[in-house]
N, C-alpha and C positions, 0 to 999 in steps of 0.2 A: 269458364277456369281462368278465360285470361283476365279480366278485371271481377272477383268474386265480391266486392261491395257494392257494384251498381247491378250484381243478380240478388241481391239479399230478398229471401222470401219468395223467391222464383218455386221454391221446393213445394212451400203451403199452398201457391195458385194452383198448381197441377191437379187436374181432374183424374186422382188418382183410383177410384172406384171404375169410372169408364176405361182406365187404361189397365187394369187387372181384370175387368169382363172382357175385353178383347184380347188380352195374350190367354186366358182360359178358352175363349170358343176357339182360337188357333189353334191350340194345343191339342184341344179334343178333336177339331176335324183332324190333325195330323196323325193321332193315336187312332182315329177310325182309319183311314188311311194306310199306317204302320200294320193294323190287325188284320188288314184284307177285305175291310169293306166294299172297297172300290171294286178290288178285283171279282167281288160273290155278285155287285151291283150288275156287273160288265157280263157276267154270265147268266144273270135272269134277264138282262134286257137282249141278248143272244138267243135265248131260248123262246122267246114270246111268240113269234112267227108271225104275229101281223106288224109291218112297220110303221104304218100310222099309231097304233098303239104303243109299241116301244118310242117313238119318239117323244108322243106326249108323257110315258113314265119318266124318260129321261128328262125332260124340261120342268116336271113338277121335281126330280130330285136336285135336278139343278138351281131349283126356284128355292126349296126347302134349305138345302144347304148353304148356298149362297148368303143366308139371310145371316146364317153363322158366322161367315166367313169374307174375306176378302173377294171379289167377284172375280177381281184378276188373274189371281191366284187359283182358283177355285175350277177355273175355264180349260186352264192347263189340265188340270184332273179327270174335267168331266166331257171332255171332248173325245180322251180315250176311251169312255164309256160308251159314246155312242158311235165307235167302231164298226159294231155288226151292222148298225143300222147304214150308215156311210157307203158300205159296200152292195146296198140294195139297189140294183139299178133303175127299179120304179120311181125312185124317188130322187130329187134332184140334193146332192149333197150340202151345196149354200143353201139353200131353204131350211135344210134339219140344223145346220150351224147357228142358222141366224134364229130359228125359232127358240133354240138351248141356250143362245147366247140371251136374248131379249129376254127370256124368263130368269135367268140366272141376274140380270142386270136389273129389271125394276124393282128389286128387293132391296137395292145401296141405302134405302134411307132406314133398314133396319139399325135399332138402335145396338144389336150385338153384333153388328158388321163394322168396319173401321169408317165407313162415310157417316153411317148414322150415330156413331159412336162421337162423330167430331160435331154432329149437330146437338148431341144432347149434352156433350160436356161445354159448349157455346151459349146453350139456350137464355134467352134473357126475358123477363116481361109473365112470365109462366114458370110454376113450380116442375120442378125435375120429373118427378113421379108421375105428374099428369100427362106431362109430355113424352115420357116413355110408354104412357099405356097408350096416348093416342098412337105413336109410332108403332107399337106391336099391332092395333088393330086394324091400323092401313095397311102392314105389311100381311095381315094373316089374309085378308081380302086380295091382295097383289098375288098373292101366293096360292089361293084357292080360285082365281079365275087368270091371271095372267098366263099360264101355261097353255089353258085351252085357247085362249086366244091368240096368241104366238102360233102354237099349234095351227089353228085356222088361217089365221093371215098370211102366214110365209109358205105351209107345207100346201095345206088345200085349196087355198086359191093362188097362190104362187107370188105372193109378190114379187116384182122383178126389181129387188133391190140390189 
C-alpha cells in the first residue's frame, strides 16, 4: 500500500489454492467446535472408564484434528477434552498433556494445516501434486502410529520430560 509500484504482481504470486485450503479447514474446525462436537467428544471421553484408553482416544483425536488445523490453536481446545483424564489420580497430568501435545504436534507437516501449507506453497523441484500426496501419506503414518507411541513413551513408561 505504501509503494504499490514496487509490489506489482505480488497478488499473482500468492499461493491462493493453499491459502483457501487452510482458511477452509480452519473454518471447518470452527464449525465443529460451534455445533458442539468438542463437548460431545469430552462426554465420550469422560464415560470411557479406562484412563489409558481415554488418553489414547484423546491423543488420536488430537492428532487427527490437528492435521487439519493449527496445532497451537487446537491444543487450546484439546486440553479441555482431556479434563476428565487429568483429574484421575492414577496418572500424571504432565505425562497425559505431553502425550496429547506430542500427538497433535507430529502432524504439523500436514498440507492441510498451516505449517504443511507453507511447505507446499514453497515446494521447488517437485510437482505440487506429488509433494501433496507424499505429505498426506507421511501424515497418515504419523496419525496411525504417533498417538500410540506417545502414550507408550509418556504415560505407560513415563518419560521424565
